[in-house]
GUGUDREN-665164 format. One line per field, with one value per residue (C-alpha): residue number from 1; chain; x, z, y. Coordinates in nm, 2 decimals, decimal comma, always signed. Layout:
% residues N
i = NUM | ...
ch = A | ...
x = X | ...
z = Z | ...
y = Y | ...
% end
This chain:
% residues 217
i = 1 | 2 | 3 | 4 | 5 | 6 | 7 | 8 | 9 | 10 | 11 | 12 | 13 | 14 | 15 | 16 | 17 | 18 | 19 | 20 | 21 | 22 | 23 | 24 | 25 | 26 | 27 | 28 | 29 | 30 | 31 | 32 | 33 | 34 | 35 | 36 | 37 | 38 | 39 | 40 | 41 | 42 | 43 | 44 | 45 | 46 | 47 | 48 | 49 | 50 | 51 | 52 | 53 | 54 | 55 | 56 | 57 | 58 | 59 | 60 | 61 | 62 | 63 | 64 | 65 | 66 | 67 | 68 | 69 | 70 | 71 | 72 | 73 | 74 | 75 | 76 | 77 | 78 | 79 | 80 | 81 | 82 | 83 | 84 | 85 | 86 | 87 | 88 | 89 | 90 | 91 | 92 | 93 | 94 | 95 | 96 | 97 | 98 | 99 | 100 | 101 | 102 | 103 | 104 | 105 | 106 | 107 | 108 | 109 | 110 | 111 | 112 | 113 | 114 | 115 | 116 | 117 | 118 | 119 | 120 | 121 | 122 | 123 | 124 | 125 | 126 | 127 | 128 | 129 | 130 | 131 | 132 | 133 | 134 | 135 | 136 | 137 | 138 | 139 | 140 | 141 | 142 | 143 | 144 | 145 | 146 | 147 | 148 | 149 | 150 | 151 | 152 | 153 | 154 | 155 | 156 | 157 | 158 | 159 | 160 | 161 | 162 | 163 | 164 | 165 | 166 | 167 | 168 | 169 | 170 | 171 | 172 | 173 | 174 | 175 | 176 | 177 | 178 | 179 | 180 | 181 | 182 | 183 | 184 | 185 | 186 | 187 | 188 | 189 | 190 | 191 | 192 | 193 | 194 | 195 | 196 | 197 | 198 | 199 | 200 | 201 | 202 | 203 | 204 | 205 | 206 | 207 | 208 | 209 | 210 | 211 | 212 | 213 | 214 | 215 | 216 | 217
ch = A | A | A | A | A | A | A | A | A | A | A | A | A | A | A | A | A | A | A | A | A | A | A | A | A | A | A | A | A | A | A | A | A | A | A | A | A | A | A | A | A | A | A | A | A | A | A | A | A | A | A | A | A | A | A | A | A | A | A | A | A | A | A | A | A | A | A | A | A | A | A | A | A | A | A | A | A | A | A | A | A | A | A | A | A | A | A | A | A | A | A | A | A | A | A | A | A | A | A | A | A | A | A | A | A | A | A | A | A | A | A | A | A | A | A | A | A | A | A | A | A | A | A | A | A | A | A | A | A | A | A | A | A | A | A | A | A | A | A | A | A | A | A | A | A | A | A | A | A | A | A | A | A | A | A | A | A | A | A | A | A | A | A | A | A | A | A | A | A | A | A | A | A | A | A | A | A | A | A | A | A | A | A | A | A | A | A | A | A | A | A | A | A | A | A | A | A | A | A | A | A | A | A | A | A | A | A | A | A | A | A | A | A | A | A | A | A
x = -0,02 | +0,12 | +0,18 | -0,02 | -0,07 | -0,17 | -0,11 | +0,11 | +0,45 | +0,62 | +0,80 | +1,11 | +1,47 | +1,77 | +2,18 | +2,29 | +2,59 | +2,55 | +2,43 | +2,10 | +1,76 | +1,37 | +1,24 | +0,94 | +1,17 | +1,43 | +1,15 | +1,04 | +0,84 | +1,04 | +0,93 | +1,13 | +1,24 | +1,38 | +1,55 | +1,68 | +1,97 | +2,01 | +2,38 | +2,70 | +2,94 | +2,69 | +2,76 | +2,37 | +2,34 | +2,68 | +2,59 | +2,22 | +2,40 | +2,60 | +2,28 | +2,13 | +2,45 | +2,50 | +2,11 | +2,22 | +2,12 | +1,77 | +1,66 | +1,73 | +1,53 | +1,25 | +1,28 | +1,36 | +1,54 | +1,69 | +1,79 | +1,90 | +1,90 | +2,12 | +2,11 | +2,48 | +2,65 | +2,74 | +3,09 | +3,02 | +2,85 | +3,17 | +3,37 | +3,10 | +3,09 | +3,44 | +3,39 | +3,03 | +3,15 | +3,47 | +3,25 | +3,01 | +3,28 | +2,99 | +2,94 | +2,71 | +2,52 | +2,28 | +2,25 | +2,28 | +2,03 | +2,20 | +1,92 | +2,13 | +1,86 | +1,61 | +1,38 | +1,31 | +1,29 | +1,07 | +0,85 | +0,82 | +0,73 | +1,01 | +1,13 | +0,90 | +0,87 | +1,05 | +1,36 | +1,69 | +2,04 | +2,29 | +2,60 | +2,78 | +2,46 | +2,46 | +2,22 | +2,04 | +1,89 | +1,76 | +1,66 | +1,36 | +1,50 | +1,54 | +1,18 | +1,19 | +0,92 | +0,82 | +0,70 | +0,51 | +0,55 | +0,27 | +0,42 | +0,22 | +0,32 | +0,26 | +0,43 | +0,64 | +0,80 | +1,03 | +1,27 | +1,47 | +1,86 | +1,95 | +1,77 | +1,91 | +1,65 | +1,57 | +1,61 | +1,54 | +1,16 | +1,17 | +1,20 | +0,96 | +0,75 | +0,81 | +0,76 | +0,43 | +0,34 | +0,44 | +0,26 | -0,06 | -0,07 | +0,02 | -0,28 | -0,56 | -0,46 | -0,34 | -0,07 | -0,10 | +0,11 | +0,47 | +0,42 | +0,70 | +0,74 | +0,57 | +0,32 | -0,05 | -0,21 | -0,53 | -0,84 | -1,01 | -1,32 | -1,46 | -1,43 | -1,75 | -1,68 | -1,76 | -1,53 | -1,27 | -1,34 | -1,30 | -1,00 | -0,82 | -0,88 | -0,92 | -0,89 | -0,94 | -1,21 | -1,09 | -1,39 | -1,63 | -1,44 | -1,08 | -1,00 | -0,67 | -0,53 | -0,19 | +0,01 | -0,06 | +0,22
z = +0,01 | -0,08 | +0,16 | +0,14 | +0,24 | +0,62 | +0,70 | +0,97 | +0,83 | +0,97 | +1,24 | +1,26 | +1,44 | +1,24 | +1,22 | +1,10 | +1,06 | +1,40 | +1,60 | +1,60 | +1,63 | +1,66 | +1,41 | +1,58 | +1,86 | +1,67 | +1,48 | +1,83 | +1,81 | +1,47 | +1,15 | +0,92 | +0,57 | +0,48 | +0,16 | -0,02 | -0,21 | -0,37 | -0,34 | -0,18 | -0,39 | -0,65 | -0,85 | -0,84 | -0,50 | -0,35 | -0,54 | -0,33 | +0,00 | -0,03 | -0,10 | +0,20 | +0,43 | +0,26 | +0,42 | +0,72 | +0,91 | +0,75 | +0,87 | +1,20 | +1,14 | +1,04 | +1,34 | +1,12 | +1,13 | +0,78 | +0,78 | +0,49 | +0,37 | +0,15 | +0,08 | +0,22 | +0,53 | +0,78 | +0,71 | +0,34 | +0,48 | +0,69 | +0,40 | +0,18 | +0,42 | +0,35 | +0,03 | +0,06 | +0,31 | +0,03 | -0,23 | -0,06 | +0,22 | +0,44 | +0,76 | +0,72 | +1,06 | +0,97 | +0,98 | +0,71 | +0,78 | +0,66 | +0,51 | +0,38 | +0,40 | +0,24 | +0,54 | +0,55 | +0,14 | +0,14 | +0,49 | +0,27 | -0,07 | -0,22 | -0,31 | -0,36 | -0,10 | -0,29 | -0,36 | -0,30 | -0,34 | -0,56 | -0,57 | -0,75 | -0,80 | -0,93 | -0,83 | -1,10 | -0,89 | -0,63 | -0,86 | -0,72 | -0,38 | -0,50 | -0,29 | -0,04 | +0,26 | +0,43 | +0,79 | +1,05 | +1,43 | +1,45 | +1,21 | +0,93 | +0,59 | +0,44 | +0,06 | -0,11 | -0,44 | -0,63 | -0,92 | -1,14 | -1,07 | -1,37 | -1,20 | -0,89 | -0,68 | -0,63 | -0,25 | -0,30 | -0,41 | -0,11 | +0,14 | -0,03 | +0,03 | +0,35 | +0,43 | +0,28 | +0,49 | +0,81 | +0,69 | +0,62 | +0,89 | +1,18 | +1,01 | +0,84 | +0,45 | +0,14 | -0,08 | -0,48 | -0,71 | -0,73 | -0,33 | -0,17 | +0,21 | +0,23 | -0,08 | -0,01 | +0,09 | -0,03 | +0,20 | +0,19 | +0,05 | +0,37 | +0,56 | +0,49 | +0,42 | +0,76 | +0,94 | +0,64 | +0,79 | +1,15 | +1,11 | +0,86 | +0,78 | +0,45 | +0,18 | -0,21 | -0,40 | -0,77 | -0,78 | -0,48 | -0,45 | -0,53 | -0,19 | -0,11 | +0,21 | +0,38 | +0,51 | +0,89 | +1,10
y = -0,01 | +0,36 | +0,62 | +0,85 | +1,20 | +1,28 | +0,99 | +0,87 | +0,77 | +0,45 | +0,40 | +0,21 | +0,16 | +0,16 | +0,24 | +0,57 | +0,78 | +0,95 | +0,64 | +0,42 | +0,57 | +0,56 | +0,74 | +0,85 | +0,98 | +1,11 | +1,35 | +1,46 | +1,77 | +1,90 | +1,94 | +1,63 | +1,61 | +1,21 | +1,21 | +0,87 | +0,77 | +0,47 | +0,43 | +0,60 | +0,76 | +0,84 | +1,18 | +1,33 | +1,23 | +1,36 | +1,72 | +1,69 | +1,60 | +1,89 | +2,12 | +2,00 | +2,04 | +2,43 | +2,49 | +2,39 | +2,73 | +2,76 | +2,38 | +2,54 | +2,83 | +2,66 | +2,37 | +2,12 | +1,81 | +1,66 | +1,29 | +1,07 | +0,73 | +0,58 | +0,17 | +0,12 | +0,08 | +0,34 | +0,29 | +0,39 | +0,67 | +0,81 | +0,76 | +0,99 | +1,22 | +1,33 | +1,37 | +1,58 | +1,82 | +1,84 | +1,89 | +2,12 | +2,35 | +2,24 | +2,03 | +1,77 | +1,77 | +1,53 | +1,18 | +0,94 | +0,60 | +0,26 | +0,06 | -0,24 | -0,44 | -0,25 | -0,20 | +0,18 | +0,16 | -0,07 | +0,07 | +0,42 | +0,20 | +0,35 | -0,08 | -0,34 | -0,61 | -0,84 | -0,61 | -0,70 | -0,64 | -0,84 | -0,90 | -0,63 | -0,43 | -0,07 | +0,29 | +0,09 | -0,18 | +0,07 | +0,35 | +0,42 | +0,49 | +0,89 | +1,02 | +1,35 | +1,31 | +1,63 | +1,47 | +1,74 | +1,74 | +1,48 | +1,24 | +1,28 | +1,29 | +1,65 | +1,61 | +1,37 | +1,37 | +1,14 | +1,19 | +0,96 | +0,92 | +1,17 | +1,47 | +1,63 | +1,78 | +2,15 | +2,20 | +2,54 | +2,41 | +2,17 | +2,49 | +2,66 | +2,38 | +2,37 | +2,72 | +2,69 | +2,39 | +2,53 | +2,88 | +2,71 | +2,49 | +2,75 | +2,99 | +2,76 | +2,93 | +2,81 | +2,88 | +2,97 | +2,88 | +2,99 | +3,14 | +3,22 | +3,43 | +3,75 | +3,68 | +3,74 | +3,34 | +3,23 | +3,22 | +2,84 | +2,85 | +2,65 | +3,02 | +3,29 | +3,57 | +3,72 | +3,46 | +3,59 | +3,96 | +3,90 | +3,63 | +3,79 | +4,10 | +4,29 | +4,07 | +4,08 | +3,86 | +3,77 | +3,49 | +3,45 | +3,10 | +3,28 | +3,49 | +3,64 | +3,79 | +3,89 | +3,68 | +3,62 | +3,74
% end
């Protein structure tokens, strides 16, 4: 069964580059981002890990923990981290899950139940382990996206989506296409005009079903 938006994500125990964790306990009361990779020491994934490390302070500002998962072992992860830090000139401050047995990849429906890692395997054997999951403090899945091996992920977009998720969760609004922090937000159709006026103050009615207001502080 696929993992769906607003479902509680699977809990699990795993070894990581920073020691053993239980996933739900590790999340705690924070937002969390789990991003997955089919193999260590691969070119696109190295640039992606570097991008995440370069955003260390941005994740902290948003009360968000990030964690990687790759289907290699802890020692491989530690060696790969040296390359990542050399590439991006930033510290990798987040853990990387060692998913050699594919338990996490299967729990999050990135690989079928019968998948296994053959001898001499290549990244193509776990190519679908290329996903991002944004998880709320309630441990529910808020957003997911999956990429092919050849296309590097846009972590600026992931950061933007995180901003939108946190804004909508906090203020009961929605966000329009291409929204960024500081731009107008959308008042949900379920909110009456009277309640919208009381809750948000002035707003613009474009259509009866599309009303915009300033982003709440």
